[in-house]
N, C-alpha and C positions, 0 to 999 in steps of 0.2 A: 506483536500484532499478528502477522501472518506466520503460519507454521512451518513444517519441515519441507526441505527441498530434497528431491530424490537424487539418485546417483547420476554422475555425469554420463557414463556409458549408455545407460538406459534411456536418457532423455536428450541425447544430442540432436535428435530429429525434431525436438520441440522448439528449437530456436527459430524465431520468426523475424529476427531483427533486420532493420535497415538503418543506416546511420545518415547523419546530415552531411557527410562527405564520402568520397569514394572509398571502397575497401582497400585500394592500393595505398592510400595515405593513412589508413586507420591505425598504423603502428607508430605514428609520429609521436615523439616525446613532447611535442607542443600541444597535444590533444589530451583531454580528460574524457574518456569514454565511459558513459554511464548507462546501465541497463535498468529498465522498468517495464511494467505491463502496458502503460498508457491506457489503463482501463479501470482505475481504482480511485475515482474522485472522492474527496478533493485533493488527494495526494498526487494523482497523475491521471490524465485522460487524453484521448486522441480527438482531434478536431480538424475540420477542413479550413477553419478560419485562422489566419495569423493574428496574433495579439502582441502586445508589448512584452509579454512574458513567455510566449511560446517558443519552441525550437523546431525547426524543419526536420522531419524524419527522412526526407529524401525519397527518391524513386516514386514520386507521386503519391506517397502515403499520407500527405498532409502534415499536421503538426502535433506535437505533444505539449501539454500545458499542465499547470497545477502547482501545488506546493513543492513537490519534489523537484520540479523544474526550476522554480525560483531559488531554492536552496542550492541546487547543482550549479546554477549560473554564478551565484556568489562565490561558491567554493572554487570553481574554475577560474574566475576573475582573480581571486585572492592568490591562486597559484600561478597566475600569468599564463593560463592555458585556454585553448579553444574548447568549448563544450561540444561533445558529440553524443547524441542520445540514440540508443538502440531500443526499439520496441521488441521485447522478448517475453515469451510466455512465462508465467510465474515459475513453473517447474523447470524451466530452462535457464534461470538466472545463475544458479550456482555453477552448472557446467560451463556457461559462458565466462564466468569469472575465472574458473580453473584453467580454461584454455587460453586466456588472455584476450578473448574477443572484447571484453570490457575490463575497465580498471576498477569499477566500483558498482555496487548495487545500491541505488537510492530509490527505494520502492515501498516505503512504509513497512519495513521489516523489523521485527523484534528479535534481539539477540537472546538466545537461550542455550542451554547446555548441548542440546542436540546439534544445533546449527554451528556452534562454536567448535565442533569437531572438524569442520571443513571450511569455516569462514572466520576471519578476524574482524572484529567490530570496533568502530569508534565509540566514543561516548554518545548517548542519545542526542538526536537533533530535534526531537519533539516528544512530548508526552501528552496524551489526551486525558480527558476527565473521566475516563473509564468506559466500560462496556455497557451498552444499553440494548434495548429491543425496539425494533420498528414494527408497528402493528397498523391495522386499518383504523382510521379515525371513526369514532363512534362504536367500535366493537367493545365487547366486555373486557377484552384483554387490555384496553386502554387504562383501566382502573387498577391494574396490577401494581403491587408495591414490592414484591419479592419474585425472584426467578422461579420459586417453587409454585407460584400461581400459574405457571405454565405446565405443571405436571399433567401428564396424560394428553397433552396437546401437541399438535404438529409444529415443530420449529425447524428452521433450515439455516444453514451457514454455507460459507464458501469453501470449496474443496481444498484440502491441504493447508488450511490456515487455522489460527486460533479461534476464528469465528465459528468453525465447525467443532473443534475440540471442546470448547466451553459448554456446548449444549448438554453434554452428558453430566454436567453438574446439577441439572434439573432432574429430580427424582421421577422415574417412570415416564420420562418424556418420550413422545413419538418423534424420534430423530429422523427427519426426512433426509433422503439421499441428497448430498450437497451438490451445488452447482459450480461450474468452473469459473464464472465471473460474477461480479457483483450486480451488474445490470440484470442478469438472469434471475438473481434472487428477488429483485424488486418485482419483476414480472410474475414470479411464482407466488409471491405474497398477494399481489393484486388479483391473480387468477384463483385464489383460494386453495392453492396447494399446501399452504402453511398459514398459521395464524400469527407467526412472528419470525423475523429474521434478526440475527445478531449483528451488532455494529458498534464501532467506536464512535464517540460523540461527533467528531468532525465529519465523518462519513454520513452518519445519521442526519446531521443538520443539512448537508448537501442534498440528501435524498428527499427529505420532507419539503425542502424549499422548492424542489422541482416536481414534487408529487403531492399536491394538496389533499389527496384522499388518504394520506398516511400521516402518522404521528409517532412521537418518541415516548417510550416508557423508561423513566429513570427509577432505579430501585432505592429503597431505604438503606441507610448505612448498615452494613453487615448482612444484607439480604441480596446482594448483587453477585456478579461473577467474580471469582478469584482468578485474576489474569493480569499479566504485565502488559501495559499499554504504551510503553516507550518504543520508539523506533530509532534505529541506528543505521549507519552506513556500513555495508559489508565490503570488506577488502580481501584480497587473496590470502589464503591460509599461510600461517607462519611468516607473516611480514611485519607483525607488530614489533615496534622498536626500530624498524628500518627507515631509511630516508623517505621512501615512497609512502609508507603508512603515516609517518609523522607529518609529511607535507599536507596530506588530506586532513588530519586531525587539527593541525595548526590553522588551516584555512577555515575549518568549521568553527573553531574557537573564536575566530574574529567576528562571527555573526552574533549579534546581541540577542538576548531573550526577547526583547521588545520587537526587534525586526522579525524574528521567527514567528512570533504571535501575529504580527501584522500580515505576514505572508499567508498564514493559515486563514485569517479573516478574509483576505482578498480571494483566496482560493475557494472558500465556501461560497462566497458571494457570486463568483463567476463560473462555477462548475456548471456544465450544460445539463439540461433535462435528460433523464434516462441514463446518466452515467453514475 
């Protein structure tokens, strides 16, 4: 899903996290510390309102909620640990994992060869129905059946993610400079800075549910984007096969496919407008 993370040294200052408990206790073996953006609905988002699924970010930052939170809660419960969520900028997630600030990345991240050079991944915890395009309702782009129907047109994606990389699969596309967050993409589309924004189906469903002026374009078989849409949990490099890695994988394995799908359905239904 999301693309490459940059080096730890260059991005140490990008960490913006706060946890649901004090830093002094953050190294406790009784805690499962998870990093995510809290800005990538329906996988994760920040909110001022507490819900039955949300986790307090601490320091007056409000709460983080969404599919990744629901999954992280179950995994922590299955391991008998307290869940601590840290809001961290996308490019700061790998450095936080390397430094030990967090134990895991649960943030809608797809495992690939580049990432696997610095992160060990569990088996996927979700797979979406593929990559689609979000366009304005009533526009000519709404009738598209192939990604090549966007040739020569302005398309935008999220910086340092697969959403941005896949755009270049469109011939002669006008690849607009990417935005840092997904809400910024939605605003860019509504302002006419682009005619389409790339998205995975759960994200697209949440966006159009909150923005009735937008709609989803699905592509015919063989005419869509060639991209992996699974997401996995990122754990510290070179830990695969260790007790710490296996404890997370075993906890994940206990969550049924039906439960995972139910969580995503709930996340899509409850994601706030603009996220």
